[in-house]
C-alpha positions as CSV (number, residue, x, y, z in Angstrom):
1,M,62.1,130.8,-38.2
2,K,62.1,127.0,-38.8
3,A,63.3,126.5,-35.2
4,L,60.5,128.7,-33.9
5,I,57.9,126.7,-35.9
6,Q,59.3,123.5,-34.5
7,K,59.2,124.8,-30.9
8,V,55.6,126.0,-31.3
9,R,54.6,122.7,-32.9
10,S,56.2,120.7,-30.0
11,L,53.9,122.5,-27.6
12,F,50.8,121.0,-29.2
13,T,51.9,117.6,-30.4
14,D,51.0,115.6,-27.2
15,I,47.6,117.1,-26.6
16,P,44.7,114.6,-26.4
17,I,41.6,115.2,-28.6
18,Q,39.5,115.8,-25.5
19,A,41.5,119.0,-24.8
20,W,41.0,120.2,-28.4
21,V,37.2,119.6,-28.2
22,L,37.1,121.5,-24.9
23,G,38.9,124.4,-26.5
24,F,36.4,124.4,-29.4
25,L,33.6,124.4,-26.9
26,V,35.0,127.5,-25.2
27,A,35.5,129.2,-28.5
28,A,32.0,128.4,-29.7
29,A,30.6,129.8,-26.3
30,I,32.6,133.0,-26.7
31,E,31.3,133.4,-30.3
32,R,27.7,132.9,-29.1
33,L,28.1,135.4,-26.3
34,A,30.3,138.0,-28.0
35,G,30.6,137.2,-31.7
36,D,28.7,140.3,-32.9
37,V,30.7,142.5,-30.5
38,I,34.0,141.2,-31.9
39,A,32.9,141.2,-35.6
40,G,31.7,144.8,-35.6
41,P,35.1,146.5,-34.9
42,L,36.8,144.2,-37.4
43,G,34.5,145.6,-40.2
44,L,32.4,142.4,-40.5
45,E,28.7,142.9,-41.0
46,R,27.9,139.7,-39.3
47,V,29.4,136.7,-37.6
48,P,31.1,134.4,-40.2
49,R,28.8,131.5,-40.6
50,L,31.4,128.9,-41.7
51,F,34.7,129.9,-40.2
52,G,35.0,132.8,-42.6
53,V,35.6,130.6,-45.6
54,R,32.5,132.0,-47.4
55,F,33.4,135.5,-46.4
56,M,36.8,135.2,-48.0
57,I,35.6,133.6,-51.2
58,E,32.8,136.2,-51.5
59,S,35.5,138.9,-51.1
60,L,37.7,137.4,-53.8
61,L,34.7,137.3,-56.1
62,L,34.1,141.0,-55.4
63,I,37.7,141.7,-56.4
64,L,37.4,139.6,-59.5
65,D,34.2,141.5,-60.5
66,F,36.1,144.7,-60.2
67,G,38.7,143.3,-62.6
68,V,36.0,142.5,-65.1
69,V,34.6,146.0,-64.9
70,E,38.1,147.6,-65.1
71,G,38.9,145.5,-68.2
72,S,35.7,146.7,-70.0
73,T,35.6,149.5,-72.5
74,I,35.5,152.7,-70.3
75,D,33.4,154.5,-72.9
76,Y,30.4,152.3,-72.0
77,L,30.8,152.9,-68.3
78,R,29.7,155.9,-66.3
79,A,32.3,157.2,-63.8
80,G,29.9,156.4,-60.9
81,E,29.8,152.8,-61.9
82,V,33.6,152.6,-62.0
83,A,33.8,154.3,-58.6
84,Q,31.2,151.9,-57.2
85,A,33.1,148.9,-58.5
86,V,36.4,150.2,-57.0
87,G,34.6,150.7,-53.6
88,V,33.2,147.2,-53.7
89,A,36.6,145.7,-54.6
90,V,38.3,147.6,-51.8
91,K,35.6,146.4,-49.3
92,G,36.2,142.8,-50.5
93,F,39.9,143.1,-50.1
94,L,39.6,144.5,-46.6
95,L,37.2,141.7,-45.6
96,I,39.9,139.0,-46.0
97,P,42.3,140.2,-43.3
98,S,39.3,141.1,-41.1
99,T,38.0,137.5,-41.4
100,I,41.4,136.1,-40.6
101,A,41.7,138.3,-37.6
102,Y,38.3,137.2,-36.4
103,L,39.3,133.5,-36.7
104,L,42.6,134.2,-34.8
105,V,40.9,136.1,-31.9
106,L,37.8,133.9,-31.6
107,Y,39.0,130.4,-32.5
108,F,42.7,129.9,-32.8
109,V,43.8,131.7,-29.6
110,P,41.0,130.3,-27.2
111,V,41.3,126.8,-28.6
112,S,45.1,126.7,-28.3
113,I,45.1,128.1,-24.8
114,V,42.3,125.9,-23.4
115,A,43.8,122.8,-25.1
116,R,47.2,123.5,-23.7
117,L,46.0,124.2,-20.1
118,T,43.6,121.2,-19.9
119,A,45.8,118.6,-21.5
120,P,47.7,117.6,-18.3
121,L,44.5,117.2,-16.4
122,I,42.8,115.1,-19.0
123,K,45.7,112.8,-19.3
124,R,45.3,111.9,-15.6
125,L,41.6,110.9,-16.0
126,P,40.5,107.3,-16.3
127,Y,39.7,106.1,-19.8
128,R,35.9,105.9,-19.3
129,L,35.7,109.2,-17.6
130,S,37.8,110.7,-20.4
131,M,35.5,109.3,-23.1
132,S,32.5,110.6,-21.2
133,L,34.1,114.1,-21.1
134,L,34.8,113.9,-24.8
135,L,31.2,113.1,-25.7
136,I,29.8,115.8,-23.4
137,A,32.2,118.4,-24.6
138,L,31.6,117.4,-28.3
139,Y,27.9,117.7,-28.0
140,G,28.2,121.0,-26.1
141,A,30.6,122.4,-28.8
142,V,28.2,121.3,-31.5
143,Q,25.2,122.9,-29.7
144,M,27.1,126.1,-29.1
145,W,28.4,126.4,-32.6
146,G,24.9,126.0,-34.1
147,L,24.0,129.7,-33.9
148,D,21.4,129.6,-36.6
149,Q,19.4,127.2,-38.8
150,Y,22.1,127.3,-41.5
151,R,24.8,126.1,-39.2
152,I,22.5,123.4,-37.7
153,M,21.7,122.1,-41.2
154,V,25.5,121.9,-41.9
155,L,25.9,119.9,-38.8
156,Y,23.0,117.6,-39.8
157,F,24.7,116.8,-43.1
158,I,28.1,116.4,-41.5
159,F,26.8,113.8,-39.1
160,I,24.9,111.9,-41.8
161,S,28.0,112.0,-44.0
162,I,30.1,110.5,-41.2
163,L,27.7,107.6,-40.9
164,L,27.7,107.0,-44.6
165,T,31.5,107.3,-44.9
166,V,32.3,105.0,-42.0
167,S,29.9,102.4,-43.3
168,L,31.4,102.4,-46.7
169,N,34.9,102.1,-45.2
170,L,33.9,98.7,-43.8
171,V,33.7,97.4,-47.3
172,N,36.0,99.5,-49.4
173,G,38.6,100.0,-46.7
174,Y,38.7,97.2,-44.1
175,M,37.5,94.4,-46.5
176,G,39.3,95.6,-49.6
177,E,36.3,95.3,-51.9
178,F,34.9,98.0,-54.1
179,S,31.2,98.8,-53.4
180,C,29.2,101.4,-55.4
181,A,25.9,100.9,-53.5
182,S,25.9,103.8,-51.0
183,G,23.3,105.7,-53.0
184,G,21.1,102.6,-53.3
185,F,21.4,101.7,-49.7
186,M,20.6,105.2,-48.6
187,A,17.5,105.3,-50.9
188,V,16.1,102.0,-49.4
189,G,16.6,103.2,-45.9
190,A,15.1,106.7,-46.7
191,Y,12.0,105.3,-48.4
192,V,11.3,102.5,-45.9
193,T,11.6,104.8,-42.9
194,S,9.5,107.5,-44.6
195,I,6.7,105.0,-45.4
196,L,6.6,103.8,-41.8
197,T,6.6,107.3,-40.3
198,V,4.3,109.0,-42.8
199,G,1.9,106.1,-43.0
200,G,1.9,105.5,-39.3
201,F,1.9,109.0,-37.8
202,V,1.0,111.6,-40.4
203,H,-2.2,112.5,-42.2
204,D,-1.1,112.1,-45.8
205,D,-3.0,112.5,-49.1
206,V,-1.8,109.1,-50.3
207,F,-1.7,107.1,-47.1
208,G,-4.7,108.8,-45.5
209,P,-5.2,109.1,-41.7
210,P,-2.4,108.0,-39.5
211,L,-2.6,104.4,-38.3
212,L,-1.2,105.3,-34.8
213,P,-1.5,108.3,-32.6
214,P,0.9,111.0,-33.8
215,A,2.1,111.7,-30.3
216,L,3.8,108.3,-30.3
217,G,5.7,109.1,-33.5
218,F,8.8,110.6,-31.9
219,F,9.2,107.7,-29.5
220,L,8.8,105.1,-32.2
221,F,11.0,106.9,-34.7
222,P,14.1,104.9,-33.6
223,I,12.2,101.7,-34.3
224,A,11.4,103.0,-37.8
225,L,15.0,103.8,-38.4
226,V,16.1,100.3,-37.3
227,I,13.5,98.7,-39.6
228,G,14.7,100.8,-42.5
229,G,18.3,99.7,-41.8
230,L,17.3,96.0,-41.5
231,V,15.4,96.1,-44.8
232,T,18.4,97.7,-46.4
233,A,20.6,95.0,-45.0
234,L,18.3,92.3,-46.4
235,T,18.5,93.9,-49.9
236,A,22.2,93.9,-49.5
237,L,22.1,90.2,-48.7
238,L,20.5,89.6,-52.1
239,V,23.4,91.4,-53.7
240,A,26.1,89.7,-51.5
241,I,25.0,86.1,-52.1
242,P,25.8,86.1,-55.9
243,S,28.5,88.8,-55.9
244,F,30.8,87.2,-53.3
245,R,31.0,84.0,-55.3
246,T,33.2,86.0,-57.7
247,R,36.4,88.0,-57.2
248,G,37.9,91.2,-58.5
249,D,35.8,94.1,-59.7
250,Y,32.6,92.2,-60.1
251,L,31.2,93.6,-56.8
252,A,31.6,97.2,-58.1
253,I,29.6,96.3,-61.3
254,I,26.9,94.5,-59.3
255,T,26.5,97.2,-56.7
256,L,26.4,99.9,-59.3
257,A,23.6,98.0,-61.1
258,Y,21.9,97.7,-57.7
259,T,22.0,101.5,-57.3
260,F,20.4,102.0,-60.7
261,I,17.8,99.3,-60.1
262,V,16.7,100.9,-56.8
263,K,16.6,104.4,-58.2
264,S,14.5,103.2,-61.2
265,L,12.2,101.2,-58.8
266,F,11.3,104.2,-56.7
267,E,10.9,106.4,-59.8
268,N,8.2,104.0,-61.0
269,L,6.4,103.5,-57.7
270,E,3.5,106.0,-57.8
271,V,2.5,105.1,-54.3
272,V,5.6,107.0,-53.0
273,G,5.4,109.8,-55.5
274,G,7.4,108.3,-58.4
275,P,9.8,110.8,-60.0
276,R,8.0,113.6,-58.2
277,G,9.3,112.5,-54.8
278,F,7.9,111.6,-51.4
279,M,7.2,114.3,-48.7
280,N,5.5,115.0,-45.3
281,Q,8.3,113.3,-43.3
282,P,8.2,114.9,-39.7
283,T,11.3,117.0,-39.6
284,T,11.0,117.8,-35.9
285,W,11.9,114.2,-35.1
286,A,15.4,114.4,-36.6
287,S,16.7,117.0,-34.2
288,L,20.4,117.7,-33.5
289,P,20.5,115.6,-30.4
290,V,18.8,112.7,-32.2
291,I,21.2,112.7,-35.1
292,F,24.2,113.2,-32.8
293,I,23.2,110.1,-30.8
294,W,22.7,108.0,-33.8
295,T,26.0,109.0,-35.3
296,I,27.9,108.3,-32.1
297,L,26.1,105.0,-31.8
298,G,26.9,104.0,-35.4
299,V,30.6,104.9,-35.2
300,W,30.9,103.1,-31.8
301,I,29.3,99.9,-33.1
302,M,31.4,99.9,-36.4
303,R,34.6,100.7,-34.5
304,N,33.9,97.8,-32.1
305,Y,33.1,95.5,-35.1
306,V,36.5,96.1,-36.8
307,S,38.1,95.1,-33.5
308,T,36.3,91.8,-33.3
309,I,37.3,88.5,-34.8
310,L,35.0,89.0,-37.7
311,G,36.4,92.5,-38.3
312,K,39.9,91.3,-38.1
313,G,38.9,88.6,-40.6
314,A,37.8,91.3,-43.0
315,T,41.3,92.8,-43.0
316,V,42.8,89.4,-43.5
317,V,40.5,88.8,-46.5
318,R,41.7,92.2,-47.9
319,D,45.4,91.3,-47.5
320,D,45.3,87.8,-48.9
321,E,42.0,85.9,-49.3
322,T,43.6,82.6,-50.2
323,A,45.8,82.7,-47.1
324,A,42.7,83.5,-45.0
325,E,40.9,80.5,-46.4
326,V,43.9,78.3,-45.6
327,M,43.8,79.7,-42.0
328,T,40.2,78.4,-41.8
329,V,38.7,81.9,-42.0
330,N,35.2,81.6,-43.5
331,T,35.8,84.4,-46.0
332,R,32.3,84.3,-47.5
333,R,30.7,84.7,-44.1
334,V,33.0,87.5,-43.2
335,K,32.2,89.3,-46.5
336,V,28.4,88.9,-46.2
337,I,28.2,90.1,-42.5
338,T,30.5,93.1,-43.2
339,F,28.6,94.1,-46.3
340,M,25.2,93.8,-44.4
341,L,26.5,95.9,-41.5
342,S,27.6,98.5,-43.9
343,A,24.2,98.5,-45.6
344,F,22.4,98.7,-42.3
345,W,24.1,102.0,-41.3
346,S,23.8,103.4,-44.7
347,G,20.0,102.8,-44.5
348,V,19.9,104.4,-41.1
349,A,21.7,107.4,-42.6
350,G,19.1,107.5,-45.4
351,G,16.3,107.5,-42.9
352,L,17.8,110.4,-41.0
353,Y,18.4,112.3,-44.2
354,A,14.7,111.9,-45.3
355,H,13.5,113.4,-42.0
356,V,16.0,116.2,-42.0
357,I,14.9,117.4,-45.4
358,G,11.2,116.4,-45.1
359,Y,11.3,115.4,-48.8
360,I,13.1,112.8,-50.8
361,N,13.4,112.2,-54.5
362,P,14.9,109.2,-56.4
363,S,17.4,111.6,-58.1
364,D,18.9,112.3,-54.7
365,F,20.3,108.8,-54.5
366,G,21.9,108.2,-57.9
367,I,25.5,107.7,-58.8
368,M,26.3,111.3,-57.7
369,K,25.5,110.4,-54.1
370,T,27.7,107.3,-54.3
371,A,30.5,109.4,-55.8
372,E,30.2,111.9,-52.9
373,V,30.5,109.2,-50.3
374,M,33.5,107.8,-52.1
375,A,35.2,111.2,-52.3
376,M,34.7,111.6,-48.5
377,L,36.2,108.2,-47.9
378,Y,39.2,108.5,-50.1
379,M,40.0,112.0,-48.9
380,G,39.9,110.9,-45.3
381,G,41.7,107.6,-45.6
382,L,41.0,103.9,-46.0
383,N,41.0,101.4,-43.1
384,S,40.5,104.2,-40.5
385,I,37.4,105.2,-38.7
386,S,39.1,108.5,-37.8
387,G,40.0,109.1,-41.5
388,S,36.3,108.6,-42.5
389,M,35.2,111.1,-40.0
390,V,37.8,113.7,-41.0
391,G,37.0,113.1,-44.7
392,A,33.3,113.6,-44.2
393,V,33.9,116.9,-42.2
394,I,36.3,118.3,-44.8
395,Y,34.2,117.5,-47.8
396,R,31.0,118.9,-46.2
397,L,32.8,122.1,-45.2
398,L,34.3,122.4,-48.7
399,M,30.8,122.0,-50.3
400,E,29.4,124.8,-48.1
401,G,32.4,127.0,-48.2
402,L,32.6,127.0,-52.0
403,R,28.9,127.5,-52.4
404,P,29.4,131.2,-53.5
405,L,31.2,129.9,-56.6
406,G,27.9,128.4,-57.9
407,I,28.4,125.7,-60.5
408,L,32.1,126.4,-60.5
409,R,32.5,124.6,-57.2
410,W,31.9,121.3,-59.2
411,M,35.1,122.1,-61.0
412,V,37.1,123.2,-58.0
413,I,36.2,120.2,-55.7
414,P,37.2,117.6,-58.2
415,V,40.5,119.4,-58.7
416,I,41.0,119.3,-54.9
417,I,40.2,115.6,-54.8
418,I,42.7,114.9,-57.6
419,I,45.4,116.8,-55.6
420,F,44.5,114.7,-52.6
421,M,44.8,111.5,-54.6
422,L,48.2,112.6,-56.1
423,R,49.7,113.8,-52.8
424,R,48.2,111.2,-50.5
425,P,46.7,108.2,-52.4
426,W,45.5,106.5,-49.2
427,G,44.0,109.7,-47.7
428,L,44.8,112.0,-44.9
429,I,44.5,109.4,-42.0
430,S,44.8,105.9,-43.3
431,F,45.5,102.6,-41.4
432,R,45.6,104.4,-38.1
433,E,43.3,106.0,-35.5
434,F,43.0,108.8,-33.1
435,G,43.9,107.8,-29.6
436,V,40.2,107.7,-28.5
437,L,39.3,105.3,-31.3
438,R,42.3,102.9,-30.9
439,K,41.7,99.6,-29.2
440,E,43.4,100.0,-25.9
441,V,45.9,97.2,-25.2
442,R,46.5,96.7,-21.5
443,R,49.7,94.7,-20.6
444,A,49.9,92.7,-17.5
445,P,52.7,93.8,-15.1
446,A,55.9,91.9,-15.5
447,S,56.4,89.3,-12.7
448,D,59.7,89.1,-10.9
């Protein structure tokens, strides 16, 4: 059995990520075309909305509910109620293998076959063409998988979480400091961008008639996002100047205070709704293509930054700041620029979040938001763009998959995070990248 597993594993070890994405694109297309046809004979009432995770959890809850009924005093239950409970439990039990079969037929088999068949062809492609294929296939897979509004919202939050996690990784991972300002940065970006878009293009009860024609709003929305990110970076500069004069855990204390100050500020600004929140952000501007483009752009810029001299300087500061200073690295300059770049993209993520929801409240950006971003970062892995992306995806899918548990998911998710920390303290993918994110090193041919 072990030899068989090793043989099967060897068939898929050298497959590039482009092939896997193509396989997922094909599987998502099959689900869109024939998902209901396949789900019906398997006993599923509808297409599983989140890879069957919610189906299986709901089924387990049905079985547990039967256990509660069976353990009750039979004198207080009518026979019909017991029979109904048994039927519900049986149905829940049968849904689990049906869901697994659906995932095998619709995802595992098509993805594996397509990835295996296309891998030799993709390996022969030039790097630029291969990257273009990856982006096109990834967007196509995302678009195909978004069957309904629920899935689209899940994708929105995944992409925004990727931006937040990668930006935090610049400071906590590559630079080796400990920032707790993700929630505060996100709040500044969300409120500044919202003020610009609502005040400029929306007829609002507080701001009055729009200052500019609403038809221009969609085209000027990127400028509002950039301004929101720049304002966030400027507030980060105010934090960075005093905090980077010190060493150790002082940055964590100062950035935590920054988050509380920003949250308290917006709670007391009545012009933006105070504790009631701020609304009327145009949600149609933050469509799936827009958020996808901003996420790819942000990841690309941050990936290139860590490959520059400044980015390499950040890793040197992390390893040994004193040695970096001896080697003439301007450590304070490196820290400030890295911190501001991280704040910029966190602010952009906040602006996108505000226009996805169409409403923001100061309570959305407290210490819980910072803790969420940190959980995604440390689950995925430090000092790795790939790890940040994987951590964001896993955390968001866990959040949605465990939603049927209600408030219990806030007990289950911390336990999962603790297990991650015990088994892999540095995260799933740390200090390494997927092939498409590694800096390619081209060697000159040896001369005779």
